[in-house]
C-alpha positions in Angstrom: 17.8 46.6 129.1 19.1 49.7 127.7 21.2 49.5 124.5 23.4 52.5 123.7 22.8 53.9 120.1 20.4 55.7 117.8 17.4 54.0 116.0 16.6 56.4 113.2 13.0 55.9 112.0 11.9 57.5 108.5 8.2 57.2 107.2 8.2 57.1 103.5 5.5 57.9 100.9 6.3 58.9 97.4 9.4 61.1 98.0 11.6 59.6 95.1 12.9 63.3 94.6 14.3 63.8 98.3 15.0 60.3 99.6 18.5 60.1 98.5 19.5 63.4 99.9 17.9 62.5 103.3 19.8 59.1 103.4 23.0 60.7 102.4 22.7 63.4 105.0 22.3 60.5 107.7 25.1 58.5 106.4 27.4 61.3 106.8 26.9 61.5 110.4 29.5 60.9 113.0 27.9 57.8 114.5 29.1 54.7 115.9 26.1 52.5 116.9 22.8 53.2 114.7 20.2 51.6 112.6 17.8 53.3 109.9 14.3 51.9 109.9 12.2 53.1 106.7 8.5 52.4 106.8 7.1 52.7 103.2 3.4 53.7 103.2 2.6 52.0 99.9 4.4 54.5 97.6 3.7 54.6 94.1 6.8 56.1 92.8 10.5 54.8 92.8 11.1 55.3 96.6 11.2 51.7 97.5 13.8 50.9 94.7 15.9 53.9 95.8 15.8 52.5 99.3 16.7 48.9 98.3 19.7 50.3 96.6 21.0 52.1 99.6 20.2 48.8 101.7 22.9 46.9 99.5 25.5 49.6 100.4 24.7 49.8 104.1 23.8 46.8 106.4 22.2 49.0 109.1 19.3 50.1 107.0 16.0 48.1 107.4 12.8 48.5 105.3 9.1 47.8 106.5 6.6 47.7 103.8 3.2 48.4 104.5 0.3 46.4 102.5 -2.2 49.4 103.1 -1.6 53.2 103.7 -1.8 54.0 107.4 -0.1 57.5 107.8 2.9 58.7 109.8 1.7 57.8 113.4 1.1 54.1 112.6 4.5 54.0 110.7 6.3 55.5 113.7 4.8 53.2 116.1 5.6 50.0 114.1 9.1 51.2 113.6 9.5 51.8 117.2 8.7 48.2 118.1 11.5 47.0 116.0 14.1 49.6 117.2 17.0 48.0 119.1 18.6 51.1 120.5 17.6 53.4 123.4 17.6 56.7 121.6 15.1 57.4 118.9 15.1 59.9 116.2 12.4 60.8 113.6 13.3 62.0 110.2 10.9 62.8 107.3 11.9 61.3 104.1 11.9 64.8 102.2 14.1 66.4 104.7 17.9 66.3 105.4 20.3 66.7 108.2 23.2 69.1 109.0 26.6 67.2 109.3 26.9 67.4 112.9 23.1 66.8 113.7 23.5 63.6 115.7 26.8 64.4 117.3 25.4 67.8 118.9 22.0 66.1 119.9 23.8 63.1 121.3 26.3 65.1 123.3 23.5 67.5 124.6 21.1 64.4 125.7 23.9 62.5 127.4 25.7 65.3 129.2 22.5 66.7 130.6 21.1 63.3 131.2 17.8 64.5 129.7 14.7 62.7 128.2 14.8 64.9 125.2 17.3 66.9 123.4 15.9 69.7 121.0 18.0 71.8 118.2 16.8 74.5 115.7 14.9 73.9 112.6 15.8 75.8 109.1 12.6 76.0 107.2 13.5 75.6 103.5 11.1 76.3 100.6 11.1 74.2 97.4 10.8 75.8 93.9 7.1 75.7 94.2 7.1 78.8 96.4 8.1 82.1 94.8 10.0 84.6 96.7 10.7 82.7 99.9 13.9 82.7 101.5 15.2 80.0 104.3 14.4 80.9 107.8 16.0 79.5 111.0 13.5 78.9 113.7 15.1 79.2 117.2 13.5 76.4 119.2 14.4 77.9 122.8 14.8 81.5 123.6 16.4 82.2 127.0 16.6 79.5 129.8 15.8 75.8 129.0 12.4 75.4 130.4 9.4 73.4 129.3 7.6 76.8 128.9 10.1 78.1 126.7 10.4 75.1 124.5 6.6 74.8 124.1 6.2 78.5 123.3 7.9 78.1 120.0 6.1 77.2 116.6 7.8 73.9 116.1 7.6 72.4 119.6 5.4 69.4 118.4 7.8 68.5 115.6 9.5 64.9 116.4 12.1 65.5 113.8 14.5 68.1 115.5 14.7 66.0 118.6 16.3 62.9 120.1 14.1 60.9 122.6 14.5 58.2 125.1 12.7 55.2 124.0 10.7 54.5 127.0 8.8 58.0 127.0 7.8 57.3 123.3 6.7 53.7 124.3 4.5 55.4 127.2 2.9 57.8 124.7 2.5 56.4 121.2 1.6 58.3 118.1 -2.2 58.4 117.6 -3.0 56.7 114.4 -5.2 57.8 111.4 -5.1 61.4 112.0 -3.1 64.6 111.2 -1.1 66.4 113.8 -0.6 63.1 115.6 2.9 64.7 116.8 1.0 67.1 119.1 -0.3 64.2 121.2 3.1 62.5 121.5 5.7 65.0 121.3 4.2 67.7 123.5 3.1 64.9 126.1 6.7 63.9 126.2 8.0 67.6 126.6 5.6 68.1 129.5 6.1 64.7 131.3 10.0 64.9 130.7 12.1 65.2 133.9 14.9 67.1 131.9 15.0 68.8 128.5 18.2 69.5 126.7 18.8 72.2 124.0 21.6 72.8 121.6 21.9 75.6 119.2 24.9 74.3 117.5 23.2 72.4 114.9 19.7 72.3 113.1 17.2 70.2 111.0 16.4 71.2 107.4 12.7 71.2 107.0 11.8 71.1 103.4 8.3 73.0 102.6 6.4 71.8 99.6 3.3 73.5 98.2 1.5 70.3 97.5 2.0 68.7 101.0 -1.1 68.0 103.1 0.2 70.5 105.6 0.2 73.3 102.9 -3.3 72.4 101.6 -4.8 75.5 103.1 -8.2 74.8 104.1 -8.2 71.0 104.0 -10.8 69.8 106.6 -8.2 67.2 107.6 -6.6 70.1 109.7 -9.4 69.7 112.0 -7.6 66.5 113.4 -5.6 68.9 115.5 -8.6 68.9 118.0 -8.4 65.2 118.2 -4.7 65.4 119.0 -5.3 68.1 121.7 -8.0 65.8 123.4 -5.5 63.0 123.5 -2.7 65.5 124.7 -4.9 66.8 127.5 -5.6 63.2 128.8 -1.8 62.5 128.8 -0.9 65.6 130.8 -3.8 66.7 133.1 -2.0 65.1 136.0 1.0 66.9 135.6 1.6 69.9 138.1 1.0 73.2 136.4 -0.5 71.6 133.4 -3.0 74.3 132.8 0.0 76.8 132.1 1.3 74.4 129.7 -2.0 73.6 128.0 -2.6 77.5 127.6 0.6 77.9 125.6 -0.3 74.7 123.5 -3.8 76.5 122.8 -2.0 79.6 121.9 0.4 78.1 119.3 -1.8 75.2 117.9 -5.3 77.1 117.9 -5.0 80.7 118.0 -2.2 81.0 115.6 -4.1 78.4 113.3 -7.0 80.9 113.5 -5.0 84.0 112.8 -2.9 82.7 109.9 -4.5 79.6 108.2 -8.2 80.8 107.3 -6.9 84.3 105.9 -4.7 82.2 103.3 -7.9 81.2 101.4 -9.2 83.5 98.9 -12.6 81.7 98.1 -15.3 83.6 100.4 -17.6 80.6 100.8 -15.0 78.0 101.2 -13.4 80.1 103.9 -16.8 80.7 105.7 -17.6 77.0 105.8 -14.1 76.3 107.1 -14.7 79.2 109.8 -18.1 77.8 110.9 -16.5 74.4 111.5 -13.7 75.9 113.3 -15.8 77.8 115.6 -17.6 74.4 116.7 -14.3 72.7 117.3 -12.7 75.4 119.3 -15.5 76.9 121.3 -14.5 74.9 124.3 -11.1 76.6 124.8 -12.4 80.1 125.3 -9.5 81.3 123.2 -10.2 84.9 123.9 -9.6 84.3 127.5 -6.0 83.1 126.7 -3.5 85.6 128.0 -1.0 84.7 125.5 -3.3 85.9 122.8 -3.5 89.4 124.7 0.3 89.2 125.0 0.5 88.9 121.2 -1.6 91.7 120.6 0.8 94.0 122.5 3.4 93.3 119.9 1.2 94.4 117.1 0.5 97.9 115.4 -2.7 99.7 116.0 -4.6 98.5 112.7 -3.3 94.8 113.1 -4.3 94.8 116.7 -7.9 95.8 115.9 -8.2 93.4 113.0 -7.1 90.4 115.1 -9.2 91.3 118.1 -12.3 91.9 116.0 -11.8 88.9 114.0 -11.3 86.6 116.7 -14.0 88.2 118.7 -16.5 87.7 115.9 -15.5 84.1 115.3 -15.4 83.1 118.9 -18.9 84.5 119.3 -20.1 82.4 116.4 -20.5 85.4 114.2 -18.4 83.6 111.3 -19.8 85.6 108.5 -18.7 88.8 110.1 -15.2 87.2 110.9 -14.9 86.2 107.3 -15.9 89.7 106.1 -13.0 91.1 108.4 -10.7 88.7 106.7 -11.6 89.8 103.2 -11.4 93.6 104.1 -7.9 93.0 105.9 -6.7 91.0 102.8 -7.8 93.9 100.6 -6.2 96.5 102.8 -2.8 94.6 102.9 -2.5 93.8 99.3 -3.6 97.2 98.0 -3.0 99.8 100.7 0.1 98.7 102.7 3.5 98.6 100.6 6.6 97.3 101.5 9.3 100.2 102.5 12.0 98.0 100.9 12.7 97.8 97.2 11.7 94.4 95.8 15.0 93.4 93.8 18.4 94.4 95.6 21.3 92.7 93.9 25.0 92.7 94.2 25.2 95.1 91.3 22.8 97.5 92.9 24.9 97.6 96.0 28.2 98.0 94.1 26.7 101.0 92.0 25.6 102.5 95.4 29.1 102.0 96.9 30.6 103.8 93.9 28.3 106.7 94.3 29.0 106.8 97.9 32.6 107.1 97.2 32.0 110.3 95.3 30.0 112.0 97.9 31.5 115.2 99.7 32.3 115.1 103.4 29.6 116.1 105.6 31.7 117.9 108.1 31.2 115.0 110.5 32.9 111.6 110.0 30.4 108.6 110.3 31.3 105.0 111.3 28.4 102.7 110.7 28.5 99.4 112.5 26.3 96.5 111.5 26.1 93.9 114.2 24.8 90.6 112.7 23.9 87.1 114.0 21.9 84.9 111.5 20.5 87.7 109.6 22.1 86.6 106.1 18.5 87.0 104.5 18.3 90.8 105.3 21.9 91.8 104.8 21.6 93.1 101.3 18.6 95.2 102.4 20.5 96.7 105.4 23.7 97.5 103.3 21.4 99.0 100.6 19.7 101.2 103.4 23.2 102.6 104.5 24.9 103.0 101.1 22.0 105.0 99.6 22.0 107.6 102.4 22.4 111.2 101.2 25.5 111.6 103.6 28.7 110.3 103.0 29.6 106.9 105.0 33.2 107.2 106.1 33.6 103.6 107.0 31.4 100.4 107.4 32.1 97.8 109.8 30.2 94.5 109.9 30.4 92.3 112.9 29.4 88.6 112.8 28.8 86.9 116.3 29.3 83.4 114.9 26.3 83.0 112.8 25.0 79.4 112.0 23.4 80.6 108.8 25.2 81.6 105.5 25.9 85.2 106.9 29.7 85.0 106.6 29.4 84.0 102.8 27.4 87.1 102.3 29.6 89.3 104.2 32.7 87.9 102.6 31.4 88.6 99.1 30.2 92.2 100.0 33.4 93.2 101.6 35.2 91.8 98.6 33.3 93.6 96.0 32.7 96.9 97.7 36.2 97.4 99.1 37.5 99.2 96.3 34.8 101.9 96.6 34.2 102.4 100.1 36.1 101.8 103.3 34.5 98.5 104.6 35.9 95.7 106.7 34.5 92.7 108.6 35.2 91.5 112.1 34.3 87.8 113.1 34.0 86.4 116.6 35.4 82.8 117.0 33.1 82.3 119.9 29.6 83.5 120.3 29.5 86.5 122.6 26.0 85.9 123.9 25.6 89.7 124.2 24.2 92.5 121.9 26.1 94.8 124.2 29.5 93.2 123.6 28.9 93.6 119.9 28.1 97.4 120.2 31.2 97.8 122.5 33.3 96.0 119.7 31.8 98.4 117.1 32.7 101.7 119.0 36.3 100.1 120.0 37.0 99.9 116.1 35.0 102.8 114.9 37.2 105.9 113.9 34.4 108.3 113.1 33.1 111.3 114.9 29.8 109.7 115.3 28.7 105.9 115.5 25.6 104.4 114.0 24.8 101.1 115.2 22.5 99.7 112.3 21.3 96.3 113.4 21.5 93.9 110.4 17.7 93.1 110.2 16.5 96.6 110.4 16.1 99.4 107.5 15.9 103.0 107.2 14.8 105.9 104.9 17.6 107.5 102.6 17.0 110.8 104.8 18.0 109.2 108.1 21.6 110.2 108.3 20.9 113.7 107.1 18.2 114.1 109.6 20.2 112.9 112.7 23.1 114.8 111.7 21.4 118.3 111.2 21.3 119.2 114.7 24.7 117.8 115.4 26.3 120.1 112.7 24.7 123.1 114.8 25.6 121.9 118.2 28.7 119.8 118.9 27.4 118.8 122.6 24.8 116.5 121.2 25.8 113.0 122.3 22.6 111.2 121.1 20.6 112.1 117.9 17.6 109.9 117.0 14.4 109.4 114.9 11.1 108.1 115.5 10.7 104.3 114.6 8.2 102.4 112.7 8.0 98.7 113.1 8.0 96.5 109.9 7.2 92.8 109.5 9.6 90.3 107.7 8.5 91.4 104.3 9.1 95.1 105.1 5.4 96.1 105.3 4.7 98.8 108.2 2.8 97.1 111.0 3.4 100.1 113.5 3.9 103.5 111.9 5.4 105.3 115.0 6.7 104.1 118.3 5.8 107.4 119.9 2.6 106.3 121.6 4.4 103.5 123.2 7.5 105.6 124.4 5.3 108.5 125.7 3.8 106.7 128.7 3.2 109.9 130.5 1.2 111.3 127.6 3.4 114.4 127.7 3.4 115.3 123.9 7.2 115.5 124.2 7.9 113.6 121.1 5.4 115.3 118.9 8.0 117.7 117.5 11.7 117.9 116.9 13.7 118.8 120.0 17.1 119.5 121.6 17.2 118.6 125.3 19.9 118.7 127.8 20.4 115.0 128.6 20.1 115.2 132.5 16.8 116.9 131.9 15.6 114.4 129.4 16.4 111.6 132.2 14.7 113.3 135.0 11.5 114.3 133.0 10.9 111.4 131.0 13.9 108.5 130.6 13.8 107.9 134.4 10.4 106.0 134.0 10.8 104.0 130.9 13.3 103.5 127.9 12.4 106.1 125.5 14.6 105.2 122.6 12.8 102.2 120.9 15.7 100.8 118.7 19.4 101.3 118.7 19.3 101.6 114.8 17.4 104.9 115.1 20.3 106.5 116.9 23.6 108.2 116.0 26.1 108.4 119.1 29.0 110.8 119.6 32.0 108.5 119.5 33.4 108.4 123.2 34.8 105.9 125.4 31.7 104.1 127.0 33.5 101.2 128.3 32.2 101.5 131.7 28.7 102.0 130.6 29.0 98.8 128.5 30.2 97.0 131.6 27.1 97.9 133.3 24.8 97.2 130.6 26.4 93.9 130.0 24.9 92.5 133.1 21.4 92.9 131.6 19.7 90.8 129.1 16.2 92.6 128.7 16.9 96.2 129.7 20.6 96.9 129.1 19.9 99.1 126.3 18.0 101.5 128.4 20.6 101.9 131.2 23.3 102.3 128.2 21.3 105.3 126.6 20.6 107.1 130.2 24.5 106.8 130.9 25.5 108.3 127.4 22.6 111.0 127.7 24.3 112.3 131.0 27.4 113.1 128.7 25.6 115.9 126.9 22.5 116.8 124.9 19.9 114.6 123.1 18.3 115.5 119.7 15.1 113.9 118.5 13.7 114.2 115.0 9.7 113.5 114.7 9.8 111.5 111.6 9.9 107.7 111.4 13.0 107.3 109.3 14.1 104.1 111.0 12.3 100.6 110.6 12.6 98.0 113.3 12.0 94.6 112.0 9.7 92.0 114.1 10.2 88.5 113.4 7.7 85.6 114.0 4.5 85.4 115.8 6.0 83.9 119.0 5.0 86.0 122.4 7.5 86.4 125.2 7.1 83.8 127.9 6.1 84.6 131.5 9.6 83.8 132.7 11.2 86.4 130.3 8.6 88.9 131.4 9.3 88.5 135.1 13.2 88.7 134.2 12.2 91.9 132.1 10.3 93.4 135.0 13.1 92.6 137.5 15.7 94.2 135.3 13.4 97.4 134.9 13.6 97.6 138.7 17.3 97.2 138.6 17.6 100.1 136.1 15.4 102.3 138.2 17.6 101.4 141.1 20.5 102.6 139.0 18.8 105.9 138.0 17.9 106.4 141.9 21.8 106.5 142.4 22.3 109.0 139.7 19.5 111.3 140.9 17.4 111.6 143.8 14.0 110.7 142.7 11.0 112.9 143.6 7.8 111.5 145.4 6.1 112.1 142.1 8.5 110.1 140.1 8.4 107.2 142.4 4.7 107.1 142.3 4.9 106.9 138.5 7.4 104.0 138.7 5.0 102.0 141.1 2.1 102.7 138.7 4.4 101.3 135.9 5.0 98.2 137.7 1.5 97.7 138.6 0.4 98.3 135.0 3.3 95.7 133.6 2.2 93.2 136.4 -1.5 93.2 135.5 -0.8 93.1 131.5 1.9 90.5 131.8 -0.1 88.5 134.4 2.9 88.3 136.8 2.9 87.3 140.5 -0.5 85.8 140.4 -2.2 89.0 139.1 -4.8 88.6 136.4 
């Protein structure tokens, strides 16, 4: 018989520094019926005495003490047998919860009548890590599907989820191995009838240098392959299981290959590890995994060759060559690739730049800079720095926040308070998340008073010559409605991973972007922009400030290709200028690849944009042929509609 409530299970081992914060965060929750079951796995510190102190204060806390050390899987299983409620939550004893954690998860799982509810994770690094900032990992992008949940890096974590008890009883945790959650949590996700997701809360996941997971090349890591064998036996009867398993191999094995061995500096130790990794992973034929090839699409040329050769060597058993590739790449990254962002940007630095900005002479054209932000608190200082150190005068700075769930508003409040005495700066906060970048762009234009508007996305960066370069042609020709520069891609640390976007834009291999140009906007569409989006990133553009409300209304209907449609509509209004220098830096986050569902949606939207352009201009037979070639290419590389 089902019993409504939540049983919270916490395995513990030597976490005296963290257990109080963990328990306090649970006791703050808005819960009516709950119990906390702690399983101590033979701790040798004060963990147990702290738990007993809490037991005196709260009658809902139970303690199970193991006589021998068994590991997290065993501990979760024995606690599950004692659990009296229908809903189960697992918390690690060194982590803690947001105040509304259970309220939001419970609301999601009951409203959706789901088997599992999932929320985001915020990765927090303790003091043993240097120069690491908190990162919010979004655990479902787009529609809530099994594929989109699995295609995130923390899909196997049991801690940011709420489960129906019967599924856990059906798929218990394997014992005596690491990565036991892969075999249980992923099996539950794939076998679940329905999954719910909430982005309105998150789980705080503490990273410690000395934890087993962060012991770089511990051979215990190979337990992942035992977990995968168990998982496959649990899902191989599920319809479409091969598709799900391919995603899991990408996330659990290929990402393991790409990011774990390179962390080890000792050549011999790394070589031995790679040899064992080759033996364990050979049966998965990882170079045939199309998610890996999709991942390569997102990488710059040098990174692409490195990843491709490294995986090819090791997948062929040439582990020594794979090891040499890692050594070369590490040398290249440490000594030859530099970050484009200054290492230390403080509030005092920004105040000093703002004061200098206030003394700059007018450039002849007034510039409104709009920063749309959503959960990019960690990059806000960098973005504002890149704006304030421009050689051209900034006439106003507008920061938009779309209901961020990180500490963005604290940062924005402080910036506005400290900089307003020097520059014209204001903040505009949404009460409800708009769910659309274009609505934020539109709000920026509505509030901008300058002659030209620069939409500077909060996580991007730029060179100090950016504004000077895009304004130069504008000062000579007032009919220019778009002026933009080449774009380079950077990683989260500010290192360049793609030096220029031109090869990706110039699908026709025309050489059009190999030099600066000013072009009639309609001619630009008919020659190039009819086929693909030729502006890689909105941060690379300065727009003439006009009423584009009708264009935003059209673009707002899109989720993937709306920016392209917006650019094309603005181009019709006048001329377009391009500067052949990568003064703009677009930041690429994380290692996840776009799911097939999102790629199919993107292809559908590309076709919709082509229809819109076809309404503007009569497409020639040659143009239609190029468009069809483009569709065939995308279908092939994205493996859509059954094509391989």
